C-alpha positions as CSV (number, residue, x, y, z in Angstrom):
1,M,47.3,7.3,5.0
2,T,45.8,9.9,2.7
3,R,46.9,7.9,-0.3
4,R,45.0,5.3,1.2
5,T,42.1,7.4,1.6
6,S,42.1,8.5,-1.8
7,L,42.7,4.9,-3.4
8,M,39.4,3.6,-1.5
9,A,37.7,6.8,-2.5
10,A,38.4,6.4,-6.1
11,L,37.6,2.5,-5.7
12,A,33.9,3.2,-4.1
13,V,33.0,6.1,-7.0
14,G,34.3,3.3,-9.3
15,L,32.0,0.6,-8.2
16,F,29.3,3.1,-7.6
17,L,29.8,4.5,-11.3
18,A,29.5,0.6,-12.7
19,G,26.8,-0.3,-10.9
20,C,24.9,2.9,-12.3
21,S,25.6,1.9,-15.9
22,G,23.8,-1.5,-15.8
23,G,20.7,0.0,-14.3
24,K,19.0,0.5,-17.6
25,E,19.8,-2.8,-18.8
26,Q,19.2,-4.8,-16.0
27,A,15.7,-2.7,-15.6
28,A,15.0,-3.3,-19.5
29,V,15.5,-7.4,-18.6
30,A,13.3,-7.0,-15.9
31,V,10.6,-5.8,-17.5
32,D,11.0,-8.2,-20.7
33,E,10.8,-11.0,-17.8
34,A,7.9,-9.7,-16.7
35,K,6.0,-9.6,-19.9
36,L,7.2,-13.0,-20.8
37,N,5.8,-14.2,-17.4
38,F,2.3,-12.4,-17.6
39,S,1.8,-13.7,-21.2
40,A,2.4,-16.8,-20.1
41,A,-0.2,-16.3,-17.1
42,E,-2.5,-15.3,-19.8
43,N,-2.1,-18.5,-21.7
44,A,-2.3,-20.3,-18.6
45,G,-6.0,-18.9,-18.2
46,A,-5.0,-16.9,-15.1
47,D,-7.3,-14.0,-16.5
48,S,-10.1,-16.6,-15.1
49,S,-8.6,-18.0,-12.3
50,A,-6.6,-15.3,-10.7
51,P,-8.1,-12.0,-12.2
52,D,-6.7,-10.1,-9.1
53,L,-3.3,-11.1,-9.6
54,M,-3.5,-10.9,-13.5
55,F,-4.9,-7.1,-12.6
56,E,-2.0,-5.8,-9.9
57,A,0.6,-7.5,-12.4
58,N,-0.7,-5.6,-15.4
59,R,-1.0,-2.8,-13.3
60,L,2.6,-2.6,-12.0
61,L,3.8,-3.7,-15.6
62,S,2.4,-0.4,-16.8
63,L,4.0,1.6,-13.9
64,A,7.5,-0.7,-14.6
65,E,7.0,0.9,-18.4
66,K,6.5,4.6,-17.6
67,D,9.5,4.4,-15.5
68,M,11.6,3.3,-18.0
69,N,10.5,5.6,-20.4
70,R,11.1,8.7,-17.4
71,G,14.5,7.0,-16.9
72,R,13.5,5.8,-13.3
73,Y,15.6,2.7,-13.7
74,D,15.6,1.5,-10.1
75,Q,11.9,2.2,-9.8
76,A,11.1,0.1,-13.0
77,Q,13.2,-2.7,-11.9
78,K,11.5,-3.0,-8.7
79,S,7.9,-2.8,-10.2
80,A,8.7,-5.1,-13.0
81,G,9.9,-7.8,-10.4
82,Q,6.6,-7.4,-8.2
83,A,4.8,-7.4,-11.5
84,N,6.7,-10.6,-12.3
85,D,5.9,-12.3,-8.9
86,A,2.4,-11.4,-9.6
87,A,2.2,-13.0,-12.6
88,L,3.9,-16.3,-11.4
89,R,1.7,-16.4,-8.7
90,A,-1.3,-16.0,-11.2
91,K,0.1,-18.7,-13.4
92,N,0.5,-21.0,-10.8
93,L,-2.9,-20.4,-9.9
94,A,-4.5,-20.8,-12.9
95,E,-2.2,-24.4,-13.6
96,T,-3.2,-25.7,-10.1
97,A,-6.9,-25.1,-10.9
98,R,-6.6,-26.8,-14.4
99,M,-5.1,-29.9,-12.7
100,M,-7.9,-29.7,-9.9
101,A,-10.4,-29.7,-12.1
102,A,-8.7,-32.7,-14.6
103,P,-10.4,-36.0,-14.1
104,P,-8.5,-38.3,-12.0
105,G,-5.7,-40.1,-14.4
106,A,-5.7,-37.7,-17.0
107,K,-2.1,-36.4,-18.1
108,P,-1.2,-32.9,-17.4
109,G,-1.7,-30.9,-20.8
110,S,-3.8,-33.5,-22.4
111,K,-7.4,-33.0,-23.2
112,N,-9.5,-36.3,-21.8
113,K,-12.1,-36.9,-24.6
114,E,-14.6,-38.9,-23.1
């Protein structure tokens, strides 16, 4: 039993260390994704149609970047995920507002010249 317990403990430590090594990379990917979706929300016009969500996304994105710089990768990933969610909600609201404002029969993304 002692050998089996030692083997299980070694396996647990190995899995823990493997999970830790990807923390920085995973957090960096999460921050990059949040930045891309924030830019997409800006391009969709979310600054005017969802300013509160954009403010929150920007605040969380700044927090994620600070946490990355401080080596707090788990917290950076969490904040980036929240920023990403806020940016996506803002983008969806902007797109919905644009569709609601379009004249009936207009194709999405086209500008009606009447």
